[in-house]
Wavefront OBJ file of the C-alpha trace (Angstrom):
o trace
v -14.312 -14.737 -23.447
v -15.224 -16.829 -20.441
v -16.624 -14.791 -17.538
v -14.682 -15.081 -14.308
v -17.803 -16.190 -12.435
v -17.976 -19.273 -14.637
v -14.371 -20.118 -13.755
v -14.994 -19.493 -10.068
v -17.957 -21.898 -9.934
v -15.647 -24.917 -9.734
v -15.019 -25.372 -6.059
v -13.361 -27.548 -3.483
v -15.687 -27.052 -0.537
v -16.121 -23.286 -0.109
v -12.949 -22.442 -2.010
v -12.772 -21.602 -5.721
v -10.114 -23.684 -7.473
v -9.575 -20.853 -9.972
v -8.511 -18.473 -7.160
v -5.900 -20.927 -5.897
v -4.617 -21.645 -9.413
v -4.240 -17.944 -10.270
v -2.555 -17.203 -6.931
v -0.009 -19.990 -7.259
v 0.624 -19.245 -10.947
v 1.147 -15.558 -10.184
v 3.610 -16.255 -7.385
v 5.377 -18.872 -9.530
v 5.901 -16.273 -12.245
v 6.881 -13.508 -9.798
v 9.171 -15.642 -7.588
v 12.413 -14.950 -9.500
v 11.728 -11.208 -9.447
v 10.720 -11.236 -5.772
v 13.813 -13.251 -4.805
v 16.079 -10.750 -6.595
v 14.288 -7.820 -4.993
v 14.627 -9.245 -1.477
v 18.266 -10.146 -2.166
v 18.905 -6.400 -2.473
v 17.285 -6.063 0.962
v 19.791 -8.655 2.244
v 17.242 -11.467 2.510
v 17.871 -14.683 0.615
v 14.451 -16.186 -0.084
v 14.518 -19.286 -2.313
v 12.034 -19.323 -5.173
v 10.189 -22.390 -3.859
v 9.543 -20.643 -0.549
v 7.373 -18.101 -2.335
v 5.025 -20.936 -3.290
v 4.770 -21.989 0.356
v 4.097 -18.390 1.360
v 1.329 -17.835 -1.218
v -1.617 -18.660 1.048
v -0.240 -17.009 4.219
v 0.507 -13.834 2.235
v -2.974 -13.985 0.716
v -4.710 -14.349 4.074
v -2.618 -11.535 5.574
v -3.289 -9.246 2.614
v -7.021 -9.883 2.738
v -7.053 -9.135 6.474
v -5.102 -5.889 5.999
v -7.479 -4.639 3.318
v -10.646 -5.904 5.028
v -11.632 -8.210 2.173
v -12.924 -11.295 3.957
v -12.829 -14.282 1.625
v -14.019 -17.767 2.622
v -10.433 -18.846 3.390
v -9.760 -15.716 5.458
v -13.076 -16.133 7.278
v -12.270 -19.759 8.086
v -8.760 -18.866 9.244
v -9.903 -16.201 11.716
v -12.865 -18.257 12.973
v -11.970 -19.135 16.563
v -14.525 -21.915 16.987
v -13.655 -24.259 14.105
v -11.722 -24.860 10.855
v -8.629 -26.150 12.636
v -7.393 -27.965 9.509
v -7.302 -24.648 7.617
v -5.357 -23.038 10.465
v -2.873 -25.930 10.581
v -2.351 -25.804 6.802
v -1.825 -22.021 6.715
v 0.535 -22.061 9.705
v 2.379 -25.097 8.291
v 2.841 -23.311 4.964
v 4.062 -20.225 6.824
v 6.610 -22.337 8.706
v 7.794 -24.037 5.499
v 8.010 -20.691 3.722
v 10.054 -19.029 6.459
v 12.256 -22.073 7.043
v 15.050 -21.482 4.494
v 15.125 -17.681 4.506
v 18.587 -16.373 5.306
v 19.764 -12.928 6.322
v 22.860 -11.955 4.366
v 25.548 -10.355 6.446
v 28.428 -8.581 4.820
v 31.804 -9.940 5.931
v 34.562 -7.356 6.166
v 37.273 -9.886 6.904
v 40.516 -9.518 4.981
v 42.123 -12.580 3.486
l 1 2 3 4 5 6 7 8 9 10 11 12 13 14 15 16 17 18 19 20 21 22 23 24 25 26 27 28 29 30 31 32 33 34 35 36 37 38 39 40 41 42 43 44 45 46 47 48 49 50 51 52 53 54 55 56 57 58 59 60 61 62 63 64 65 66 67 68 69 70 71 72 73 74 75 76 77 78 79 80 81 82 83 84 85 86 87 88 89 90 91 92 93 94 95 96 97 98 99 100 101 102 103 104 105 106 107 108 109
């Protein structure tokens, strides 16, 4: 078995490619289930939007639990890393763009 540290040594700058791959693969596999779950909560979230929301959800989750990863650290850094901030906010915008609230119509035909 390959240790996870070996897989995490391949990097793009400060960021481990393995972490991104696992995050996107996990959301890709969970997207149909998540879309059905949120449909019961009267939110129509397309499956592709979950892929856009992967990094914003990850940054938010890491902030909530106090686990500061390199991406989270760069996102909350006020002085620099503006490209990271633009990418995360752009992905958030794309992810929230096609979400629809389902309203029940009681009109009689």
